[in-house]
C-alpha positions as a Markdown table, in Angstrom:
| # | Residue | x | y | z |
|---|---|---|---|---|
| 1 | Unk | 5.3 | 10.4 | -14.4 |
| 2 | Unk | 2.0 | 8.6 | -15.2 |
| 3 | Unk | 1.6 | 5.1 | -13.8 |
| 4 | Unk | -0.7 | 2.4 | -15.0 |
| 5 | Unk | -2.1 | -0.7 | -13.3 |
| 6 | Unk | -4.3 | -1.8 | -10.4 |
| 7 | Unk | -3.7 | -0.6 | -6.9 |
| 8 | Unk | -5.2 | -1.6 | -3.5 |
| 9 | Unk | -5.3 | 1.0 | -0.7 |
| 10 | Unk | -6.0 | -0.2 | 2.9 |
| 11 | Unk | -6.6 | 2.2 | 5.7 |
| 12 | Unk | -9.1 | 2.2 | 8.6 |
| 13 | Unk | -9.3 | 6.1 | 8.6 |
| 14 | Unk | -12.0 | 7.0 | 6.0 |
| 15 | Unk | -10.5 | 10.4 | 5.1 |
| 16 | Unk | -6.9 | 9.0 | 4.8 |
| 17 | Unk | -8.3 | 6.1 | 2.7 |
| 18 | Unk | -10.0 | 8.5 | 0.3 |
| 19 | Unk | -7.0 | 10.9 | 0.1 |
| 20 | Unk | -4.6 | 8.0 | -0.7 |
| 21 | Unk | -7.0 | 6.5 | -3.3 |
| 22 | Unk | -7.4 | 9.9 | -5.0 |
| 23 | Unk | -3.6 | 10.5 | -5.0 |
| 24 | Unk | -3.1 | 7.1 | -6.7 |
| 25 | Unk | -5.9 | 7.8 | -9.2 |
| 26 | Unk | -4.2 | 11.1 | -10.0 |
| 27 | Unk | -1.0 | 9.1 | -10.8 |
| 28 | Unk | -3.0 | 6.9 | -13.2 |
| 29 | Unk | -3.8 | 3.8 | -11.2 |
| 30 | Unk | -7.1 | 2.0 | -11.2 |
| 31 | Unk | -7.8 | 1.9 | -7.4 |
| 32 | Unk | -9.8 | -0.3 | -5.1 |
| 33 | Unk | -10.0 | 0.2 | -1.4 |
| 34 | Unk | -10.4 | -1.7 | 1.8 |
| 35 | Unk | -11.4 | -0.1 | 5.1 |
| 36 | Unk | -9.9 | -2.6 | 7.5 |
| 37 | Unk | -7.6 | -5.6 | 7.8 |
| 38 | Unk | -10.3 | -8.2 | 6.9 |
| 39 | Unk | -11.3 | -6.3 | 3.8 |
| 40 | Unk | -7.7 | -5.9 | 2.7 |
| 41 | Unk | -7.0 | -9.6 | 3.3 |
| 42 | Unk | -10.1 | -10.5 | 1.3 |
| 43 | Unk | -9.1 | -8.2 | -1.6 |
| 44 | Unk | -5.6 | -9.7 | -1.7 |
| 45 | Unk | -7.1 | -13.2 | -1.8 |
| 46 | Unk | -9.4 | -12.5 | -4.8 |
| 47 | Unk | -7.2 | -10.1 | -6.8 |
| 48 | Unk | -5.7 | -12.0 | -9.8 |
| 49 | Unk | -3.2 | -9.2 | -10.3 |
| 50 | Unk | -2.2 | -6.1 | -8.3 |
| 51 | Unk | 0.5 | -3.8 | -9.3 |
| 52 | Unk | 0.6 | -1.8 | -6.0 |
| 53 | Unk | -0.5 | -2.2 | -2.4 |
| 54 | Unk | -0.6 | 0.9 | -0.2 |
| 55 | Unk | -1.4 | 0.0 | 3.4 |
| 56 | Unk | -1.5 | 1.9 | 6.6 |
| 57 | Unk | 0.5 | 0.1 | 9.2 |
| 58 | Unk | -1.8 | 0.5 | 12.2 |
| 59 | Unk | -5.1 | -1.2 | 11.2 |
| 60 | Unk | -6.6 | -2.6 | 14.4 |
| 61 | Unk | -5.5 | -4.1 | 17.7 |
| 62 | Unk | -4.9 | -7.6 | 16.4 |
| 63 | Unk | -3.5 | -6.9 | 12.9 |
| 64 | Unk | -0.9 | -4.8 | 11.2 |
| 65 | Unk | -0.5 | -3.5 | 7.7 |
| 66 | Unk | 2.8 | -5.3 | 7.7 |
| 67 | Unk | 0.9 | -8.6 | 7.5 |
| 68 | Unk | -1.0 | -7.4 | 4.4 |
| 69 | Unk | 2.2 | -6.0 | 2.8 |
| 70 | Unk | 4.0 | -9.3 | 3.4 |
| 71 | Unk | 1.0 | -11.3 | 1.9 |
| 72 | Unk | 1.0 | -9.0 | -1.2 |
| 73 | Unk | 4.7 | -9.4 | -1.8 |
| 74 | Unk | 4.7 | -13.1 | -1.2 |
| 75 | Unk | 1.5 | -13.9 | -3.2 |
| 76 | Unk | 2.0 | -11.5 | -6.1 |
| 77 | Unk | 5.5 | -11.5 | -7.5 |
| 78 | Unk | 4.9 | -8.4 | -9.7 |
| 79 | Unk | 3.3 | -6.4 | -6.9 |
| 80 | Unk | 5.1 | -3.4 | -5.3 |
| 81 | Unk | 4.1 | -2.3 | -1.8 |
| 82 | Unk | 4.2 | 1.0 | 0.1 |
| 83 | Unk | 3.7 | 1.3 | 3.9 |
| 84 | Unk | 2.2 | 4.5 | 5.2 |
| 85 | Unk | 1.9 | 5.7 | 8.7 |
| 86 | Unk | 1.9 | 8.8 | 10.9 |
| 87 | Unk | 4.6 | 7.0 | 12.9 |
| 88 | Unk | 6.8 | 5.0 | 10.6 |
| 89 | Unk | 9.0 | 2.6 | 12.6 |
| 90 | Unk | 12.8 | 2.9 | 12.5 |
| 91 | Unk | 13.0 | -0.6 | 10.9 |
| 92 | Unk | 11.0 | -2.3 | 8.2 |
| 93 | Unk | 9.7 | -5.9 | 8.3 |
| 94 | Unk | 10.7 | -6.5 | 4.8 |
| 95 | Unk | 13.3 | -9.0 | 3.8 |
| 96 | Unk | 16.3 | -8.1 | 1.6 |
| 97 | Unk | 14.9 | -9.9 | -1.4 |
| 98 | Unk | 11.8 | -7.6 | -1.5 |
| 99 | Unk | 13.5 | -4.3 | -0.8 |
| 100 | Unk | 13.4 | -3.3 | -4.5 |
| 101 | Unk | 9.6 | -3.7 | -4.4 |
| 102 | Unk | 9.0 | -1.8 | -1.2 |
| 103 | Unk | 8.8 | 1.8 | -0.1 |
| 104 | Unk | 7.3 | 3.9 | 2.8 |
| 105 | Unk | 5.6 | 7.2 | 3.1 |
| 106 | Unk | 4.5 | 9.5 | 5.9 |
| 107 | Unk | 0.8 | 10.2 | 6.4 |
| 108 | Unk | -0.9 | 12.2 | 5.2 |
| 109 | Unk | 0.1 | 11.0 | 1.8 |
| 110 | Unk | 0.5 | 13.4 | -1.1 |
| 111 | Unk | 0.7 | 12.8 | -4.9 |
| 112 | Unk | 4.3 | 14.0 | -4.8 |
| 113 | Unk | 5.3 | 11.7 | -2.0 |
| 114 | Unk | 3.7 | 8.7 | -3.7 |
| 115 | Unk | 5.3 | 9.6 | -7.0 |
| 116 | Unk | 8.7 | 9.8 | -5.4 |
| 117 | Unk | 8.2 | 6.5 | -3.5 |
| 118 | Unk | 7.1 | 4.8 | -6.8 |
| 119 | Unk | 10.1 | 6.1 | -8.6 |
| 120 | Unk | 12.3 | 4.1 | -6.2 |
| 121 | Unk | 10.5 | 0.8 | -6.7 |
């Protein structure tokens, strides 16, 4: 399934960031990237419209990808979000109202895993 729209990928691991961006481009997204929490936060502030935010959960000692996912879901009603991590937690920090716009994938991400996650949201 081909997707269209703008996606933001946030990850502090350069190889994981590149792999995730490439996977989303393969699926048809126009992708921008941020290499840390501050860059992701700034990108969310200036983006007039995002269709998807894909964020690693562990970004630095003070900040979590959960904060960016919450900001994306709260500030952009059309945005879907996917959390990615090598150690996904047992519970998500997403409210019931946003469950239909949220998914999670294990790292390293693949085109197939992202396509499956997107099919559910």
